[in-house]
N, C-alpha and C positions, 0 to 999 in steps of 0.2 A: 984141413982137417977130414978123415974119412967116415961117414956115416953106415953104422952098419945096419940092414934093415931086417929084421926079423919077420918072417915070413907068418901071417894069421891064419889062424884053422877058421874051418866053418863055425864051431860053436863060440869061438872069440868076435868074429865078423859079427853077428846075430846078438850077440850082445852089447857091443859096442854101438848098431843101430837103434839098439832099445833105449841106452842111455840119451843117444842125440833125440831121438822124438820125446823121452820124458823131459829132457831140457829145454826145447823148443816150447812144449805145452805149458810148463811153467814161466818161461819167459814172455811167451803169449797173454797169460791169464794176467801176469803184474804188469806188462803194457796196458791191457784195457782195463784193467783198475786204475792205473796211473790215468790212463786218456779218460776214464770218468769223473775222476778225482780232478785233474787238470779243466776240464770242462767245464766244470761246475765251481770252481773255485772263484770266478768273478761274480757269481752268482750268490754269494754267501752274506754278503753285507744287505742284499734285497730279501733272500730268503727266509735269513735267521729268525727274523722275527715270527714268521708263521710255520717255522719247521716241524713238521709232522713228528710224533714217537714212533718207535716201531708198531705199537698196537693199532695206532691210529692209523699207518701206512696200510695195514691189512683191513681195517674196517672201511677205508677209503676204496680200496680196490673192490672190497664186497660189494660196498654200495654202488660203486661203478658199473659194476658186473650186472647189477639189478635195473639201474637204471637203463642200462643199454638194451638190456631184453626187454623192460616196459615200452621204451622208444621204439623199438622193433616189433612189439606186439598189435602198438597203437597206429600201425602204418604211418608214422610221423618223418621215420628216415629214410630219403631216397638210397635206391640200393648199392650205390657207388659208394656211398658216406658210409652206408653200415658196414661195406667191408672195409674200408681204411680206419674204422673207428677199432672195428674186432683186431686188426692185425697191430694199431697201436696199442690198445688195453693187453694184448698177449706178449708184447715188449716189455711191458711194465711188470708184467707178473715174471717173465724170464730171467729179468733184470734182478728183481728181488731175490728170486732162488739164488741167482747166482750171487750176490749181495752176500746172503746167509748161509754159503759156503764153510765160512771160518768162523758161524755161530754167532757172531755180532753185527752190529750195524752201526758204523762210526758215523761222525756229523756228516761230513761230505757226502757220503750213499744216503744219507735221509734227505739231506739235501737236494740230491739230485732225482731222488723218488718222489719226493712233494714235488718239484718242478714240474716232472713227469705228467703227475695227477694234475696239477693244475693246469695243463697243455692240454691235456684227454679232455678235462671239464671244459673248457674254451672251444674245444673241437666239438664236440656233440652241442655245445649250446647253440653255436654257429650253424649245427647241419639241420638239428630237430626243428621240424615246421613249427613256427608258435602257436599256442591253443588260439582259439576264437575267443576274442573279446567280447566278454558277456558282459560287461557294463556297456560297451557301445551299442551293442544290439539293443539292449534294456532302453538307452537314453533315445537312440534312435527312435523307435517305436512309439516311446511316450511323445516326443516331439511332431511326427507323424499324426499322433491321434491329433492334437492337439490343434495341428494345421487345418486337418480336416474338420472337426468343431469350429474353428472360429470361421471356414471359408463356407462354411456350408454345403461340403461335396458329399457329406454323410449324412444321413438323418443322424437326429441326436438318440434314439434307441438304439442303432445300429452300431455308435461311438460308445454307448454303455455297455455294449454286449463284450465289444473288443476289448473295452479296459475291464471287465470282470475277467476275460480271460488272462490279461495280461499280469491281473494280479496274483491269478493261481500260481503262475510261472516264477513271479518274484516270490511270493509265500515257499516255493518248493527251494529254490533258491537260499532263502534265509533259514530254513530249515537244513539243507546239506551243509551250509556254514556254523550251524547252532554248537558243534563239538570243538569243533577247533580254528573255526573262520578261514579255512583254507578249502577250496576245492580239488579233488581228484581229478585227474583228465577224465574220467568215465564221467563224473558228474558234470564237466565243464561239456563235454562233448552233448551228453542229456539236454542241459540247459540250450547249447545251441541250437539243436535240432528243434525244440521249442518254441524258440524266438523266432526261427527263420519260416517255420511254419504259420506262425502267427503273422508276421511281416508278407509273406506270400497271400495269406487270405484275404489281408487288408487289399494288396493289390487287386485280388479277383472282386474286391466289392467296389471297388473305387470305380466310379462311372467315367467314362472315357470324357477328355477333356473336348471341350463343344469346336467346331471348325469357324473361328469366327469369320473369317475369309469369305465363307461361304453364305455364312447366315448374314452378315453385313450385305454383301450383293443380294441376295434373296429380297433381304427386307428395303433395300431402295427400289427394286425392280416394284415390288408390292406398291412403293409409296408412290412412283410415278404412275403406275398401271392404275392406280384406285383415282388418281386425278383425271388421267386420258378418258376413262369410263365413266365419268360423272359421279363415283360413288363419295367421293371427298371434294371440298371446294379449294379454290386457290390458296387461300388465306390457310385452311388447315394443311397443307400442302407445305408450304412454304415453313411454318410451325415445327412440321416431323422434321425436314428437311434440316432447319438449323438445328435440330437434338441433335440428328445424325451427324452434322459435321463437327459436333462438339465432341461427341465419341470418337470420331475417327481422330480429333485432336490430341485427346487423351490417351489414344493408342499409339501416337507417334511420339508422344512423349515417354509414355513406360520403357517403350523399345531404345529411343536413346539414351535411356539411364545406364542400362545395361547390356545393349545391343541383344535384346530378345526378349520375352513373357516370363515371369515366373507363375507357376501356377494361381496364384493369388491374383495376379493381375490378368490374366484369362478370364478366370471365375468373377472378375470385379467388372469388365467389359461387357461379359455375356450377359449380368444383369441388367446393364443397361442397356444393349440390345432387347431384351426381352420386357423392359419397361418400355421402350421405344414401340414395341411390337404390338403390344399392349394397347398402347394411346391408338396406334393404328386401328385396332381390333374395335376399339370403342368409337371410333369416328366413322368405322362402317357400319356401326348398328344403326346408324343413326341418316338418312339420306339430307342433304342442306334443304332446310324449310323452302318451299314453294317453287322447288326443282322438280321438271318433270322426271319419273324414272325412266332409266334408258335399259331397266331389266327385262323388256318386254319380250326381248329373243326366245326364252325357254317360258315366259309365262302367257303369251299371247295363244289364245285358244283353251286355255286350261280353267278347268271348272273355279277356280279360287282367282281368275284374273283381276275381277274388280276388286275381291276383297286387298288382294296385294296392290296392285295399283294405286288404290285410296291411301294406304298404311304410307306407302311408300313417299307419295307428293306430300304427307303429314308430317315425315320425319321419324315414325315411326318404327318402321321396319327398314332394313336396308340388304341389298346383295353382297355378291361376292366380289373381290378386285378384279378378275376377268368379266365382270359384266353379266353375270349370271345370277339367279335367285334361285334354282334348285329347289321346287317347289315342293317335290315329290321325296325329298331328303329328308333324312332325320333329325331331329333338334336337341342338342344337349341340354341339362338343366341350367348351365353357366346364359348360353345364348337366351334362353325362355327368360331369365332373370332380368337380362338388360333389357329385352321386349316389354316386359311387365312395369318395370320403372318406367319406361316412355309413357306406355299406354293408359297406366294410370296416376301418372303425375306423383310420383311417388316422393317423400321429401326425403333431405339426404339422411342418413342415419347417424347416431350420437355417437356411434362406435363402429368401428371395423368388425366382419363377419367374425365369429368364434367358432367357426367349424376347423378340425384337424387337419382337413384335406384341402383347406383354403388359403394358402399362405398370402402375406402382403404384397408379395410380387405377383399373384395372378389376376390376370387381364380382369377378371369381371367381379375383383374382390369389393369393389363397392357398390355393384349390383345387388350381388348376394346378400351384402350388410343391410342395405335399402327393404329388400322384400323381407330379408328375415327381422329388421327393427319395424317392420309394417305389420308383422304377425301372418304374414301369407304363406311362410315356410317355418318349418321346424327341424327340418334334416332329418337325420335317423336314429335310432336308439343309441347307436356306438359313438354318436356325436360327431358325425361326419355330414358332410353335403353331397358328395359324388356329382361334383360339378360337369364332368364329361362322360356322365350317363347320361343315355336318352332319354326323354322324358317320356311316360304315358298320358295318353289321352285322361287317363282317371286323375293323375298327378297335375294336369294341367287345369282340369276343371275344377278342383279343390282350391285353386290358389285365385282365380277368379271368383268363384262364387265366394269366397272370402272379403272379395272386394266389393260384392255387390250389397247396396243399401235397400232397404225401405222395400224388401220384395216380398210379396203374399204368398207364401207357401201352399202350394196346391198338392194334398196327400195323394193325390192320383198322377200326379205329373209325370209319374214313370210308367204308368200304367203300358203307354202304345209302344216302350221299347220292349222288343221282344227278346234283347240279350240282359235284361235288366237283372237276373239272377248272376250273372258274371260280375255282377259291381263287387268290389271289395269293401268288407263288412266299414272300414275306416272312411271310406267314401260316399257311403250312401247318402247319409244327411247333405252333404257339399253338393252332389250331382243333383237330389232332388230340388237343392234350392236353386242351383243352375236351369234343369230343366223347367221349373216354374217363371225364373226369368225369360225363357225361351232363348237362351245364348246358347245351346247347344247345335253345332253344325255337325252333319254326319252326309258326306257326298260318296257315292250315288245313294245309299241304302240310309233314309231320311230316319227309320224306326228301329236304327241300329245306335248304340254308345259308343260300343267298341273300346271299354274301359281299359283293358289290358294292353292296347296294343300302342307299339310307338307313335306318338304324333308326328306327321311330316309338318318341314314349313309352311305349306299351303293351309293344313288346318288349322295349326296355331295361329296363323293371319286370320283366317275367317273368324274363331275363337274372339282372341283379343277384338276384332272390329266390331262383333256381337255386343261384348262387354262394356265397350267403349260407349256403344248407342247406348245401352241399357242404362250408363251412368251421365246419358244428358249429351254427349259430345252430339255435334251437328253434324250426323252423317247421311249419305242417300242411304234407302231401305237398299237390302241387297235380300233375296231371299233363298240364295242359292244353298240348299243342302239341309234347310230347313224344314219341318214340317207341314207340308202343305196344307193341311189342315186347320192351321193356324192363322191366325187374323193376321 
């Protein structure tokens, strides 16, 4: 059979091509819609229960756009994730626009869009960096403050101040939540900055943990050196070493329990080492009775040599672990208290020292309590004792004058002292009593009291000696530094 081919003119060719293109687009669109429907048919049973309506789809897309923008502005989205999320949301918007071309959205299309929005939500939640855990910050600060309070690493006043700052932040958090119990991202970041700032402040205030190894080595060396130079007896050295070994054993137990030391354990061991060091200091404040002093290296030829040697031999005063006495060095109020207790035979105090700057662990707490209990010292108006302050000659004379008994006061006892006008008002009556009792020693100028100068260890030895002699102790007469006109 023969076919007749009809030649096509140019207009007919153009029309034919247009029809082909239109048919192709229509078929492609129907195929795409069918693909969407087929792709999501398997999801219908799972998604049907939470299928969004057309209006809800619009609301969710608007919400997703705002959330993406907010996350972008807050800087909580990495750049790569941000780009991918924008593309994903744009595809959902394009798909919605396409589905609406026929004016309606059927169930399959609604399920498709619901699934897409769920996917977007899951993606953004995975990509967005989580907000700071405010509750964790708050709990961590409260825990750390409690630990610092329990282990004494911070003073109570400092703990109270930090707790007050923490309460301000907690109150602000409660205020933020007062309307809807929810914190906005901005509020969370504000609170996060404040909690972190307070945490950093706490770190700055915390003193460094002590180096237990260095402290233990130095202490053991001082104990052995004190025995070598004769500052402590063999019995005392053995007692101190026994306590030292016990501390080392406790440290081993701590380390074996968790392969290290916690802050609490470090501080506990440090307190034990400090207590042992205080025991050593107390032992050093007294030379073993009847033992000849070996401190003559820096005392020999000194103007106060006789005073110092006599007191050392009696066990009233002692030197340093390295075998020196340091006669011209200043002396602290705590060291003076320890000497006064021995020199005046003060009884044990009924209670510990009540001064705010003398803790129970302080090496001279007992001696300070004894001189305070005997009424020889009252401390300062602010309730402090200032144990590490260097004592002045006036302060020392006031203490010794209070211990003197049956002194016949001489109204003119201060007349021969050129610097009597420099005596503080609070010390005049006591120093007049000391002068009347002839216990004031001043070298080389015996006509000066030098009340406001820091007392040296040699001067304290001389004043102590004269006071003990006045109180009836059988001591050789020593006139060095006394007024030569006195009998």
